[in-house]
C-alpha positions as CSV (number, residue, x, y, z in Angstrom):
1,M,3.0,-66.0,15.4
2,S,-0.3,-64.8,13.9
3,D,-1.8,-61.4,14.3
4,T,-4.7,-62.9,16.2
5,L,-2.4,-64.3,18.9
6,Y,-0.7,-60.9,19.3
7,I,-4.1,-59.3,19.7
8,I,-5.1,-61.9,22.4
9,I,-1.8,-61.4,24.3
10,A,-2.1,-57.6,24.1
11,G,-5.7,-57.7,25.3
12,A,-4.7,-60.0,28.2
13,I,-1.9,-57.7,29.3
14,L,-4.0,-54.6,29.0
15,T,-6.8,-56.2,30.9
16,Y,-4.5,-57.2,33.7
17,L,-2.9,-53.8,33.9
18,T,-6.2,-52.0,34.1
19,R,-7.4,-54.3,36.9
20,I,-4.2,-54.1,38.9
21,G,-4.0,-50.3,38.2
22,G,-7.5,-49.8,39.7
23,H,-6.6,-51.8,42.7
24,L,-3.3,-49.9,43.3
25,V,-5.0,-46.5,43.0
26,L,-7.9,-47.4,45.4
27,S,-5.5,-49.1,47.9
28,R,-3.8,-45.7,48.5
29,F,-7.0,-44.4,50.1
30,D,-8.1,-45.2,53.6
31,R,-11.7,-44.7,52.6
32,V,-13.5,-44.4,49.3
33,H,-15.9,-41.5,48.9
34,P,-19.5,-42.7,48.6
35,R,-19.9,-41.1,45.2
36,V,-16.9,-43.0,43.9
37,E,-18.2,-46.2,45.4
38,A,-21.7,-45.6,43.8
39,G,-20.0,-45.0,40.4
40,L,-17.9,-48.2,40.7
41,N,-21.0,-50.1,41.7
42,A,-22.7,-48.9,38.5
43,V,-20.0,-50.2,36.2
44,P,-21.2,-53.8,35.8
45,A,-24.7,-52.7,34.8
46,A,-23.2,-50.2,32.3
47,V,-20.9,-52.8,30.7
48,L,-23.8,-55.3,30.5
49,T,-25.9,-52.7,28.8
50,T,-23.2,-52.0,26.2
51,L,-23.0,-55.6,25.4
52,V,-26.7,-56.4,25.3
53,A,-28.2,-53.2,23.7
54,P,-26.6,-53.6,20.2
55,A,-27.8,-57.2,20.1
56,A,-31.3,-56.3,21.2
57,F,-31.7,-53.5,18.5
58,S,-30.3,-55.5,15.6
59,A,-31.7,-58.9,16.6
60,G,-34.2,-61.1,15.0
61,P,-37.2,-62.8,16.7
62,A,-35.1,-65.7,18.0
63,E,-32.5,-63.5,19.6
64,L,-35.1,-61.2,21.2
65,A,-36.9,-64.2,22.6
66,A,-33.6,-65.5,24.0
67,L,-32.9,-62.1,25.6
68,V,-36.3,-62.0,27.2
69,V,-36.1,-65.5,28.6
70,A,-32.5,-65.0,29.9
71,G,-33.7,-61.8,31.6
72,L,-36.6,-63.5,33.2
73,V,-34.5,-66.4,34.4
74,A,-31.9,-64.0,35.7
75,L,-34.5,-62.5,38.0
76,R,-35.0,-65.8,39.8
77,F,-31.9,-68.0,39.3
78,G,-28.1,-67.6,38.9
79,T,-25.9,-66.7,36.1
80,M,-25.3,-70.1,34.7
81,S,-29.0,-70.9,34.6
82,M,-29.6,-67.6,32.8
83,F,-26.9,-68.4,30.2
84,F,-28.1,-72.0,29.6
85,A,-31.8,-70.9,29.3
86,G,-31.0,-68.1,26.9
87,A,-28.7,-70.4,24.8
88,A,-31.3,-73.2,24.8
89,V,-34.1,-70.8,23.6
90,L,-31.8,-69.3,21.0
91,I,-30.7,-72.6,19.6
92,A,-34.2,-74.1,19.5
93,L,-35.7,-71.0,17.9
94,R,-33.0,-70.8,15.3
95,Q,-33.7,-74.4,14.4
96,V,-37.4,-73.8,14.1
97,L,-37.3,-70.4,12.4
98,G,-34.3,-71.1,10.2
């Protein structure tokens, strides 16, 4: 097998273990402290920021426009609409701008 397949399998196993591990740890408690819950609620925004910020700072005009459009669509519509709008703008502007 190739190294890439080993990396994919290891990533899948580690992802599963971290997800089930968090569930097992939190299931031991009757009640989660409000601060812990607030911290856990902030995780999705933090992860999204770590994915979008590098692209935003090293992007060209097409990528920045796609990020802005995707952000605006996300305020009104769902995730799939946001994805398709951002992808459509990115593809169109890359064709136009080169």
